[in-house]
C-alpha positions, 0 to 999 in steps of 0.5 A: 567578449567577457560580457558574452562569456558571463551571460553564457555562464549565468544561463548555464547556471540557471539551466543547471539549477532548474535541472537540479530542482527538477531532479530533487522534486522527482526524488522527493515524489518518488520517496513519498510513494515508497511506504504509502498504503494502498499499493496493490501488487502489480500482478494478483493471483487469486488465493495467493498471499501478499505481504506488507509492513503497512496498510490503509483502510478504504471504504471499510476494506483493508488494503496492503501497502507496498508489497514485500516478500514473506522473508522480508516481513517475517523478520518484522515485529508487525506485518500484514497479509492479504489474499484476493478473490477471483474478482481481485477483491480482498478476501482475507486480511490478517495482522501479525505480531511476532508471527502470530495472528492478532486479528483477521478480517474475512470479506463477503460479497453476497451474490444476491446484491445485499451489501458486502460486509466483513467479519473481524476477529480479534484473537480470543474474541467473537467475530464482529460483522461490519458492513462495508462502505461504498468507495 
């Protein structure tokens, strides 16, 4: 009888370890997604400003990280703002330090089929035109 009991406890222990390992892996995966860039807002309203404390650049287009409320990011030293157009493409992207714009990018998507580009302006400098890469 005790042999069967030991086997039962060993199997429970193995099952419990697998469950614990699965939970730990899920937790680690969730934590890795918390502050990665490129996390678009779930619902985008063209012309509204969206904020984040991180960003990435893909094919020349700056993309916000995890969306934050303005009240959350305003207290940070550095934060970012993105505004999307009616086709849900980035229209304007700005970087802030202590509430002041330090650089801004405006995106242009010509209707005639010519390559899209952005104009990047750093505070106090002439805008620089940059062609966007293809995704």
